[in-house]
C-alpha positions in Angstrom: 6.4 48.0 84.8 6.6 44.3 81.8 3.9 45.8 79.0 2.0 42.2 79.4 1.8 42.9 83.2 0.5 46.5 82.3 -2.3 44.6 80.2 -3.2 42.5 82.6 -3.5 45.2 85.4 -5.6 47.7 82.7 -7.8 44.4 82.3 -7.8 43.5 86.2 -8.9 47.2 86.3 -11.5 46.9 83.4 -13.6 43.4 84.3 -12.3 42.4 87.7 -16.1 42.1 88.7 -16.7 39.7 86.4 -18.8 36.8 88.4 -18.4 38.6 91.4 -14.4 36.9 91.5 -11.3 39.1 92.4 -9.9 37.4 88.9 -9.2 38.5 85.3 -9.5 34.9 84.1 -13.0 34.4 82.8 -12.8 37.9 81.6 -9.7 37.2 79.6 -10.9 34.2 78.5 -14.1 36.1 77.3 -12.0 38.5 75.3 -9.5 36.5 73.7 -12.7 34.1 72.5 -14.1 36.8 70.9 -10.8 38.1 69.8 -10.2 35.1 67.9 -13.5 35.0 66.3 -12.8 38.4 65.2 -9.4 37.4 63.7 -11.2 34.4 62.3 -14.0 36.7 60.2 -12.9 37.5 56.7 -13.7 41.1 56.5 -13.5 44.2 59.2 -15.3 43.3 62.7 -16.4 45.6 65.5 -17.4 44.4 69.3 -18.6 45.8 72.3 -19.9 44.3 75.4 -21.0 45.9 78.5 -22.5 44.3 81.9 -23.2 47.4 84.2 -23.8 44.9 87.6 -20.6 42.8 87.0 -18.7 46.2 86.0 -17.1 44.1 82.6 -16.3 45.9 79.2 -14.8 44.9 76.4 -14.3 46.5 73.0 -12.9 45.1 70.1 -12.6 48.2 67.4 -16.1 49.3 69.8 -14.9 52.6 68.3 -14.5 52.3 64.9 -17.0 53.5 62.4 -19.4 50.7 60.8 -22.6 51.1 58.6 -25.0 50.9 60.6 -27.9 50.0 58.2 -31.2 48.9 59.5 -29.7 50.3 63.1 -30.1 53.5 61.5 -34.0 53.1 62.6 -33.1 53.5 66.3 -32.1 57.3 65.8 -34.8 57.8 63.4 -37.4 56.4 66.3 -35.7 58.6 68.7 -36.4 62.2 66.3 -40.3 61.0 66.1 -40.3 60.6 70.0 -38.6 64.2 69.8 -41.0 66.0 68.5 -44.0 63.6 69.8 -42.9 64.9 73.9 -42.4 68.8 72.0 -46.6 68.3 71.5 -45.5 68.4 67.5 -47.0 64.7 66.7 -48.6 62.0 68.5 -48.7 58.0 68.1 -52.4 58.7 67.1 -51.5 60.9 64.5 -52.8 59.6 60.8 -51.1 59.7 58.3 -51.5 59.7 54.2 -49.0 57.8 51.9 -48.1 59.0 48.8 -45.2 57.1 47.0 -44.0 59.9 45.8 -42.7 61.6 48.6 -41.0 58.2 49.5 -39.0 57.8 46.0 -37.6 54.4 46.7 -38.0 52.2 44.2 -36.9 48.6 46.1 -40.0 47.2 47.5 -38.1 44.0 49.0 -40.8 42.6 51.4 -41.8 46.1 52.9 -45.4 45.9 53.5 -45.8 49.7 53.3 -44.3 49.9 49.8 -47.7 47.6 48.9 -49.6 50.9 50.2 -52.2 51.9 48.0 -52.1 55.7 47.2 -54.0 57.9 50.0 -53.5 54.9 52.3 -53.9 55.8 56.1 -51.4 54.6 58.7 -51.4 56.1 62.4 -47.7 57.0 63.9 -47.7 54.4 66.4 -48.0 51.9 63.6 -45.8 53.3 61.2 -43.1 53.2 64.0 -44.1 49.2 64.6 -43.4 48.7 60.5 -40.1 50.4 61.0 -38.5 49.0 64.3 -40.5 45.5 64.4 -40.3 44.7 60.6 -37.4 46.7 59.8 -39.2 48.3 56.7 -37.1 50.4 54.7 -40.6 52.8 53.4 -41.7 53.2 57.2 -38.5 54.7 57.8 -38.0 56.6 55.2 -41.3 58.3 55.7 -40.5 58.8 59.8 -37.0 59.8 58.5 -38.7 62.9 57.1 -41.3 63.2 60.0 -38.9 63.7 62.7 -37.5 66.8 60.8 -34.9 65.0 58.2 -31.7 63.5 59.1 -30.8 66.8 59.7 -32.5 67.2 62.9 -32.0 63.9 64.0 -28.0 64.4 63.2 -28.2 67.6 65.6 -30.2 66.1 68.5 -27.5 63.3 68.4 -24.6 66.2 68.7 -26.3 67.9 71.6 -26.3 64.8 73.8 -23.2 63.4 73.3 -23.5 60.7 70.4 -20.6 62.2 68.4 -19.8 59.3 65.8 -23.3 58.3 64.9 -25.0 60.0 62.0 -27.9 59.3 59.5 -26.2 60.2 55.9 -28.8 59.2 53.4 -31.2 61.9 52.4 -28.9 64.9 54.4 -27.5 67.8 52.8 -23.7 67.6 53.5 -23.4 63.4 54.0 -22.9 62.7 50.9 -19.6 61.3 50.6 -20.2 60.0 54.0 -23.3 58.1 52.7 -21.1 56.9 49.7 -18.8 55.2 52.3 -21.3 54.0 54.8 -24.7 54.2 53.3 -27.9 55.4 55.2 -26.5 55.3 58.2 -22.8 55.4 60.4 -21.9 54.4 63.9 -19.6 52.4 66.1 -20.4 49.3 68.4 -20.2 51.0 71.6 -22.5 54.4 70.5 -24.9 51.7 69.8 -24.9 49.7 72.7 -25.2 53.0 74.1 -28.4 53.4 73.0 -30.0 50.3 73.8 -28.4 51.2 77.3 -30.0 54.8 77.5 -33.4 53.9 77.0 -32.9 51.0 79.6 -32.4 53.5 81.8 -34.8 56.4 80.7 -32.3 58.9 79.8 -33.9 59.7 76.1 -35.7 61.7 75.1 -37.9 61.3 78.6 -38.5 58.6 80.9 -41.8 57.6 79.5 -40.8 58.2 76.0 -37.2 55.9 76.3 -39.8 53.1 77.9 -42.1 53.2 75.1 -39.2 53.1 72.2 -37.7 50.3 74.7 -40.7 48.1 74.2 -40.9 48.5 70.4 -37.5 47.4 70.4 -38.3 44.3 72.3 -40.7 43.2 69.4 -38.1 42.5 66.9 -39.6 40.1 63.9 -35.9 39.1 63.2 -34.7 36.4 65.6 -32.6 34.2 63.5 -29.3 35.7 64.6 -28.3 36.9 68.4 -31.7 36.5 69.4 -31.7 32.9 68.2 -29.7 32.4 70.8 -31.2 33.5 73.9 -33.8 32.1 75.3 -37.6 33.2 73.9 -38.5 33.5 77.3 -35.9 36.3 78.1 -36.4 39.3 77.3 -34.5 41.3 75.0 -34.2 45.0 73.3 -32.7 44.9 69.4 -32.3 46.3 66.3 -30.5 44.1 63.4 -28.8 45.6 60.5 -27.8 44.4 57.3 -26.7 45.0 53.3 -24.9 43.4 51.3 -21.1 43.8 52.8 -21.8 44.1 56.0 -24.2 42.5 58.7 -25.1 44.2 62.2 -27.0 43.3 65.8 -27.2 45.4 69.4 -28.9 43.7 71.9 -29.4 44.4 75.1 -30.4 41.4 77.5 -32.9 41.5 80.4 -30.8 38.5 81.6 -31.6 36.4 85.4 -28.6 37.4 86.7 -28.3 41.2 85.2 -28.8 43.2 82.1 -26.0 42.9 79.5 -25.9 44.9 75.9 -23.6 44.0 72.8 -23.1 44.9 69.8 -21.4 43.7 66.6 -21.0 45.4 63.5 -18.9 44.3 60.4 -18.0 46.0 57.0 -16.4 44.8 53.7 -17.7 41.0 54.1 -15.9 38.5 51.8 -19.0 36.9 52.1 -21.9 38.6 50.6 -24.2 35.8 50.5 -27.8 35.9 52.3 -28.8 32.8 53.3 -28.6 31.9 57.3 -25.0 31.0 56.9 -23.6 33.9 55.8 -19.9 34.5 58.0 -21.4 37.7 59.8 -24.5 36.2 60.6 -22.9 33.3 61.8 -20.3 35.5 64.1 -23.6 37.2 65.5 -25.0 34.0 66.4 -21.7 33.0 68.0 -20.8 35.7 69.7 -24.4 36.4 71.3 -24.0 32.4 72.3 -20.9 32.9 74.1 -22.1 35.9 76.2 -24.8 34.1 77.2 -23.5 31.0 78.5 -20.6 33.4 80.0 -23.3 35.6 81.8 -25.7 33.0 82.7 -23.4 29.3 83.0 -26.2 27.5 85.1 -28.5 27.8 81.9 -28.7 24.5 79.9 -30.8 26.0 77.6 -30.1 25.4 73.7 -31.8 26.2 70.8 -34.3 23.2 69.8 -32.7 20.8 66.7 -34.1 21.9 63.6 -35.3 25.4 64.9 -33.1 27.2 62.0 -35.9 26.3 60.0 -37.5 29.2 61.4 -35.2 31.7 61.5 -35.8 35.2 59.7 
């Protein structure tokens, strides 16, 4: 069989369910547009898209490793809920802040970094700081409470996440930390976290539901979420360091859930404005997917909305 014909057959088997049509045209067009976005990007890009009800899966370097940046806070949260379900922690547990136990010198915009010595907070609220605001102090604290990166990585390995790992403050992960930073994963595995949570398959059904609720309350709505109507629920987690920008989102769309993840690395553009190439790419992918999966929607962000993007 001619290689081009074989490729078309493979694509047909993969995505023929798109929009209920027995044709590859919409899926091929979507893949082509995503590939063009990736090709034009000055840096490395991984994109993974899955629409379960339509049988669509698209992957562009979706199995390649990338830095997670703050998306690593999802497996950290899972580690906390694993301990909760074992009876070792409770969302009502009161925690006492001791700065010298965290050893993190950069305050940034983190609220927990401004706690007074001996300040107390419940575990549930600490999780809110970690997931909603992406507070690094809160997340480092939670990583310790989850049993350190070693325990989190053991859970990941035992439950089928072969590539996702916590590197920071984790024995034996120094070389990985030097290459990827706090955590590493693939676009496919990050998307799979949200799918598994949506289906109630992480730790326990009730734990999955509660974690999913946390992920639906992100403060950082200036990238992927900015291209989805605000009245449509979406679970998400964002990540950003100088050379890498990323976001994973599961959209509870009117015509069926869809999940996607965009991850970058070695970006030429390391700026921090809203027009950073990584941020722009994430918005473009999110917008394209919403238009593809909800073609009857005429929603657009309100003029000047970028002034409120966070």
